[in-house]
Structures are given as structure tokens and as C-alpha cells.
VOKOL-889946 format. One record per residue (C-alpha): residue number from 1; x, z, y. Coordinates in Angstrom, 1 decimal. Last residue first. Layout:
BEGIN
<atom seq="NUM" c1="X" c3="Z" c2="Y"/>
...
// end
This chain:
BEGIN
<atom seq="69" c1="-15.9" c3="-46.6" c2="-11.7"/>
<atom seq="68" c1="-15.3" c3="-46.3" c2="-7.8"/>
<atom seq="67" c1="-16.2" c3="-50.0" c2="-6.6"/>
<atom seq="66" c1="-19.4" c3="-50.2" c2="-8.6"/>
<atom seq="65" c1="-21.3" c3="-47.2" c2="-6.9"/>
<atom seq="64" c1="-21.6" c3="-44.4" c2="-9.4"/>
<atom seq="63" c1="-25.7" c3="-43.3" c2="-9.6"/>
<atom seq="62" c1="-26.3" c3="-45.9" c2="-12.7"/>
<atom seq="61" c1="-23.4" c3="-44.2" c2="-14.6"/>
<atom seq="60" c1="-25.7" c3="-44.3" c2="-17.8"/>
<atom seq="59" c1="-24.7" c3="-40.7" c2="-18.7"/>
<atom seq="58" c1="-26.4" c3="-39.7" c2="-15.1"/>
<atom seq="57" c1="-29.4" c3="-41.5" c2="-15.7"/>
<atom seq="56" c1="-30.0" c3="-40.3" c2="-18.9"/>
<atom seq="55" c1="-29.0" c3="-36.7" c2="-17.6"/>
<atom seq="54" c1="-32.2" c3="-36.9" c2="-15.1"/>
<atom seq="53" c1="-31.8" c3="-37.0" c2="-11.6"/>
<atom seq="52" c1="-31.9" c3="-34.9" c2="-8.1"/>
<atom seq="51" c1="-30.9" c3="-31.4" c2="-9.4"/>
<atom seq="50" c1="-29.8" c3="-32.3" c2="-12.8"/>
<atom seq="49" c1="-26.4" c3="-34.3" c2="-10.7"/>
<atom seq="48" c1="-26.0" c3="-37.0" c2="-9.8"/>
<atom seq="47" c1="-22.8" c3="-38.9" c2="-7.4"/>
<atom seq="46" c1="-20.4" c3="-36.3" c2="-8.7"/>
<atom seq="45" c1="-17.0" c3="-37.1" c2="-7.7"/>
<atom seq="44" c1="-14.4" c3="-36.2" c2="-10.5"/>
<atom seq="43" c1="-11.9" c3="-39.2" c2="-9.3"/>
<atom seq="42" c1="-12.9" c3="-41.5" c2="-12.4"/>
<atom seq="41" c1="-16.5" c3="-40.8" c2="-11.6"/>
<atom seq="40" c1="-18.1" c3="-37.8" c2="-12.4"/>
<atom seq="39" c1="-20.7" c3="-36.9" c2="-15.4"/>
<atom seq="38" c1="-18.1" c3="-35.0" c2="-17.6"/>
<atom seq="37" c1="-15.0" c3="-33.9" c2="-15.3"/>
<atom seq="36" c1="-17.9" c3="-32.9" c2="-12.4"/>
<atom seq="35" c1="-19.6" c3="-30.9" c2="-14.7"/>
<atom seq="34" c1="-16.6" c3="-29.1" c2="-15.8"/>
<atom seq="33" c1="-15.6" c3="-28.2" c2="-12.5"/>
<atom seq="32" c1="-18.9" c3="-26.9" c2="-11.9"/>
<atom seq="31" c1="-21.9" c3="-28.0" c2="-9.5"/>
<atom seq="30" c1="-23.1" c3="-27.0" c2="-6.1"/>
<atom seq="29" c1="-26.0" c3="-29.6" c2="-5.0"/>
<atom seq="28" c1="-25.1" c3="-31.4" c2="-1.9"/>
<atom seq="27" c1="-28.4" c3="-33.8" c2="-3.0"/>
<atom seq="26" c1="-26.6" c3="-37.1" c2="-3.2"/>
<atom seq="25" c1="-22.8" c3="-36.5" c2="-3.1"/>
<atom seq="24" c1="-23.0" c3="-33.8" c2="-5.5"/>
<atom seq="23" c1="-20.9" c3="-30.9" c2="-5.2"/>
<atom seq="22" c1="-17.3" c3="-29.6" c2="-6.7"/>
<atom seq="21" c1="-16.0" c3="-26.6" c2="-5.3"/>
<atom seq="20" c1="-12.9" c3="-26.9" c2="-3.1"/>
<atom seq="19" c1="-15.1" c3="-24.4" c2="-0.1"/>
<atom seq="18" c1="-16.3" c3="-25.7" c2="3.1"/>
<atom seq="17" c1="-17.3" c3="-23.3" c2="5.6"/>
<atom seq="16" c1="-20.5" c3="-24.0" c2="7.3"/>
<atom seq="15" c1="-22.4" c3="-21.5" c2="4.9"/>
<atom seq="14" c1="-20.4" c3="-18.4" c2="6.6"/>
<atom seq="13" c1="-17.4" c3="-17.1" c2="4.5"/>
<atom seq="12" c1="-17.4" c3="-12.9" c2="4.6"/>
<atom seq="11" c1="-15.2" c3="-11.3" c2="7.4"/>
<atom seq="10" c1="-12.3" c3="-8.9" c2="6.7"/>
<atom seq="9" c1="-11.1" c3="-7.7" c2="9.9"/>
<atom seq="8" c1="-7.2" c3="-8.2" c2="10.3"/>
<atom seq="7" c1="-5.5" c3="-5.7" c2="13.1"/>
<atom seq="6" c1="-3.4" c3="-4.0" c2="10.5"/>
<atom seq="5" c1="-1.6" c3="-0.8" c2="10.7"/>
<atom seq="4" c1="1.4" c3="-0.8" c2="8.7"/>
<atom seq="3" c1="1.9" c3="1.9" c2="6.0"/>
<atom seq="2" c1="1.2" c3="-0.8" c2="3.3"/>
<atom seq="1" c1="0.2" c3="-0.3" c2="0.1"/>
// end
């Protein structure tokens, strides 16, 4: 434990601050990293999630633009 006084105060993150967790491009829903590896494009970008699409649509990659496949 440090004996020096600290002026830094802990503040929780606000909703406007970005985290590095993956999000759906279509609806902005947060998804897991494993989900982005399975259902995302080659860069693990998720273009559709269960919130805005069905698993059948996600498996056929219809939501992934042609230039990023």
C-alpha cells in the first residue's frame, strides 16, 4: 500500500465511453468475443446478432458485405 496521498478519484465509466467489447454493427448490441469469432466476418466484425437477426440468416452470411467477406 502506498503512503503517498492521491488526488485521483475513481469514477465509473459512463455510457458514452467506448470499451473494446465487440458490438453488432446493425443494432449496437454487445456480443461476446467467441460470438464474433464464429458469426463475424474475417475481421471478427459482427454484422448481425440474435437481437436483430435469426441464426439461419447469420449462418448464411447474408449480412456481411461482399467486400469484407
